[in-house]
Legacy VTK file of the C-alpha trace (Angstrom):
# vtk DataFile Version 3.0
C-alpha trace
ASCII
DATASET POLYDATA
POINTS 255 float
23.066 -31.197 106.169
19.708 -29.255 107.383
17.503 -29.610 103.999
16.381 -25.738 103.720
16.047 -25.664 100.172
14.118 -29.120 99.483
11.772 -28.740 96.663
12.883 -25.338 96.125
14.942 -24.388 92.765
17.822 -21.978 92.637
19.455 -20.287 89.304
22.934 -19.232 89.748
24.974 -17.393 87.219
28.686 -17.696 86.620
27.756 -21.036 88.438
30.755 -22.888 86.796
33.400 -21.686 89.357
34.581 -19.642 92.147
31.707 -18.356 94.572
29.386 -19.358 91.819
30.357 -23.268 91.933
30.763 -23.324 95.367
27.333 -21.940 96.173
25.638 -24.587 93.674
27.326 -27.528 95.725
26.132 -25.848 98.799
22.520 -25.244 97.709
22.345 -28.792 96.094
23.728 -30.141 99.631
20.692 -28.486 101.118
17.967 -29.846 98.668
17.670 -27.249 96.165
17.183 -28.057 92.358
20.430 -25.902 90.850
20.367 -24.210 87.365
23.729 -22.913 86.216
23.728 -20.110 83.637
26.856 -19.660 82.302
28.739 -18.678 79.131
31.184 -21.282 79.404
29.646 -24.538 78.123
32.219 -27.487 79.225
32.939 -26.107 82.871
29.142 -25.054 83.330
27.743 -28.468 82.294
30.641 -30.098 84.389
29.499 -28.177 87.499
25.627 -28.839 86.781
26.417 -32.345 86.291
28.125 -32.415 89.780
25.257 -31.138 91.476
22.609 -33.031 89.533
21.033 -29.795 88.288
20.517 -28.278 84.656
23.175 -26.342 82.834
21.637 -23.242 80.413
24.433 -21.643 78.575
23.800 -18.139 78.795
25.733 -14.454 77.968
24.245 -12.536 80.509
24.577 -9.311 79.099
22.240 -10.741 76.013
18.493 -9.814 77.338
16.861 -12.766 75.173
19.462 -15.368 76.516
18.802 -14.329 80.142
15.251 -14.738 79.584
15.520 -17.903 78.251
17.727 -18.903 81.228
14.744 -17.981 83.802
12.115 -19.438 81.437
13.980 -22.915 80.711
14.082 -23.083 84.521
10.171 -22.507 84.762
9.505 -24.749 82.508
11.727 -27.434 83.438
11.417 -27.383 87.533
7.850 -25.196 88.007
9.612 -22.272 90.025
12.311 -19.894 90.336
12.787 -19.631 94.322
16.526 -18.263 94.253
18.296 -16.281 91.758
22.099 -15.584 92.743
23.171 -13.253 90.153
27.094 -13.588 90.583
28.438 -13.566 87.012
31.226 -11.203 86.763
34.709 -9.893 85.427
38.048 -8.200 87.080
40.060 -7.894 84.169
43.510 -6.303 84.422
42.832 -3.509 82.071
40.436 -2.001 84.507
42.908 -0.026 86.770
43.329 3.733 87.610
40.695 6.221 85.772
43.750 7.748 84.408
44.457 4.502 82.465
41.281 2.868 81.975
40.151 3.130 78.675
36.210 3.762 77.312
36.487 0.071 76.204
37.383 -1.715 79.471
35.028 0.662 81.411
31.926 -0.377 79.383
32.741 -4.129 78.980
32.935 -4.233 82.960
30.059 -2.271 83.339
28.127 -4.589 80.984
29.085 -7.797 82.411
28.903 -7.005 86.260
25.677 -4.617 86.329
24.033 -4.658 83.395
23.577 -8.420 83.551
22.183 -8.081 87.134
19.771 -5.600 85.883
19.024 -7.932 82.956
18.565 -11.140 85.402
16.321 -9.155 87.980
14.299 -7.547 85.284
13.655 -11.251 83.757
13.077 -13.385 87.218
11.030 -10.768 88.708
7.847 -11.278 86.860
8.093 -15.505 87.914
8.819 -14.606 91.538
5.569 -12.380 91.362
3.423 -14.853 90.201
4.726 -17.323 92.716
4.318 -14.975 95.321
7.767 -15.297 96.887
11.353 -15.775 95.922
14.712 -14.302 97.001
17.330 -12.744 94.932
20.970 -12.200 95.816
23.022 -9.910 93.647
26.772 -10.123 93.850
28.165 -6.370 94.684
31.698 -6.054 96.576
32.627 -4.681 99.829
34.491 -2.092 97.152
31.048 -0.693 96.823
31.100 0.780 100.351
34.629 1.685 100.321
37.391 3.169 98.571
40.916 1.801 97.312
43.802 3.356 96.155
44.732 0.269 94.080
41.965 1.080 91.807
39.543 -0.932 89.283
37.469 2.193 88.808
35.091 0.180 86.315
34.895 -2.404 88.718
34.096 -0.402 91.617
31.260 1.702 90.021
29.662 -1.425 88.392
29.720 -3.300 92.001
28.311 0.304 93.613
25.677 0.041 90.939
24.565 -3.407 91.858
24.559 -2.198 95.441
22.359 0.527 95.000
19.850 -1.265 92.602
19.557 -4.177 94.852
18.565 -1.932 97.700
15.754 -0.169 95.346
14.601 -3.525 94.291
14.266 -4.856 98.071
12.328 -1.852 98.783
10.085 -2.026 95.586
9.187 -5.774 96.260
9.100 -6.149 100.131
5.647 -6.610 100.078
5.223 -9.113 97.715
7.457 -11.105 99.507
10.032 -11.207 97.385
13.732 -10.561 98.977
16.575 -8.964 97.420
19.891 -8.656 98.665
23.368 -7.345 97.996
26.276 -9.859 99.052
29.509 -7.732 99.812
32.076 -9.988 99.694
35.583 -9.223 100.860
38.686 -10.646 98.637
37.808 -14.194 97.718
40.475 -16.778 96.731
38.933 -17.771 93.437
40.344 -18.224 89.783
39.467 -14.127 89.137
41.269 -12.934 91.982
44.343 -15.333 91.665
44.274 -14.204 87.843
44.257 -10.559 88.598
46.758 -10.981 91.471
49.120 -13.118 89.699
49.855 -10.335 87.476
50.870 -8.013 90.196
51.770 -9.487 93.430
52.205 -5.929 95.141
48.812 -5.022 94.802
47.835 -8.675 96.402
49.992 -7.891 98.992
49.012 -4.424 99.879
45.313 -5.486 99.960
45.706 -8.641 102.084
47.945 -6.447 104.621
44.171 -4.554 105.572
42.210 -7.789 106.089
41.716 -7.924 110.078
41.048 -11.972 109.769
44.645 -11.951 107.922
43.592 -13.882 105.014
41.231 -13.850 102.131
37.930 -15.826 102.207
37.351 -19.362 100.776
34.609 -19.549 98.047
32.640 -21.831 100.586
32.768 -19.286 103.137
30.874 -16.654 100.448
28.763 -19.820 99.561
27.490 -19.985 103.323
26.495 -16.902 103.085
24.351 -16.944 99.821
22.886 -20.244 101.303
21.446 -17.690 104.826
20.025 -15.109 102.577
18.569 -17.503 100.207
16.753 -19.448 103.031
14.039 -18.512 105.615
16.270 -18.102 108.247
16.802 -14.604 106.611
12.788 -13.795 105.901
13.399 -10.679 107.612
16.096 -9.433 105.533
16.105 -7.236 102.514
17.392 -4.256 100.578
20.539 -4.817 102.602
24.276 -4.834 102.009
25.560 -8.066 103.500
29.126 -7.794 104.120
31.047 -10.947 104.349
34.556 -9.319 104.215
37.027 -10.335 107.276
36.226 -7.504 108.627
37.611 -4.956 106.122
35.169 -2.264 106.114
35.231 -1.939 109.786
38.876 -1.865 110.488
40.533 1.807 111.061
43.985 -0.322 111.865
44.432 -4.409 111.686
45.423 -6.374 114.514
49.333 -7.170 114.905
LINES 1 256
255 0 1 2 3 4 5 6 7 8 9 10 11 12 13 14 15 16 17 18 19 20 21 22 23 24 25 26 27 28 29 30 31 32 33 34 35 36 37 38 39 40 41 42 43 44 45 46 47 48 49 50 51 52 53 54 55 56 57 58 59 60 61 62 63 64 65 66 67 68 69 70 71 72 73 74 75 76 77 78 79 80 81 82 83 84 85 86 87 88 89 90 91 92 93 94 95 96 97 98 99 100 101 102 103 104 105 106 107 108 109 110 111 112 113 114 115 116 117 118 119 120 121 122 123 124 125 126 127 128 129 130 131 132 133 134 135 136 137 138 139 140 141 142 143 144 145 146 147 148 149 150 151 152 153 154 155 156 157 158 159 160 161 162 163 164 165 166 167 168 169 170 171 172 173 174 175 176 177 178 179 180 181 182 183 184 185 186 187 188 189 190 191 192 193 194 195 196 197 198 199 200 201 202 203 204 205 206 207 208 209 210 211 212 213 214 215 216 217 218 219 220 221 222 223 224 225 226 227 228 229 230 231 232 233 234 235 236 237 238 239 240 241 242 243 244 245 246 247 248 249 250 251 252 253 254
């Protein structure tokens, strides 16, 4: 495989499973030194060991722990070239606005949106000192379209990630720091399986709207992250990068 990330360092939050783990494997296969930031110690360390990287236990909703994650990376490897701010949750109690309580709302906002704010705030000074960097924030296709099978706080949090990424991409463009929002469609990850196992009807209702006819595999999203993180995407910033199997472009799906 082409070694696009030889000599570069990537930090991945939520890197112990799903999209994060697939991305760790992909970037490492292309030569990156990978740092896994995750709240779960055992799977996080296993992921880091698998890719020959470093594990730093971090609660991404805690500003001090996020600062320590990026500082440890710089202290260990000398730079942070790629920040994939990917940690997120989608709990079943986050549903219609009519039934979702304020505690569920705030929990999702904190993990999905505030954590991205904290990660960007912590990593940007390091990238400014280097004079370069690529930040990829995980949003979602629900940031650009509505769903009747609502997860109101999740949707709102991902809309916030998209708007924040766009603004940062514009603000830091002339400092050679690119910021993009990755907008995946439904992905075959433990998070999605857990959500849909509790509600098979919701899964079926969503799947029928995917023109490709299936959910994405984590490796397919990891490929998009690798592109956005690489010099191949050197003129891409402040973008909503949709990897959604055609959902957001569909009026009706093919027979």
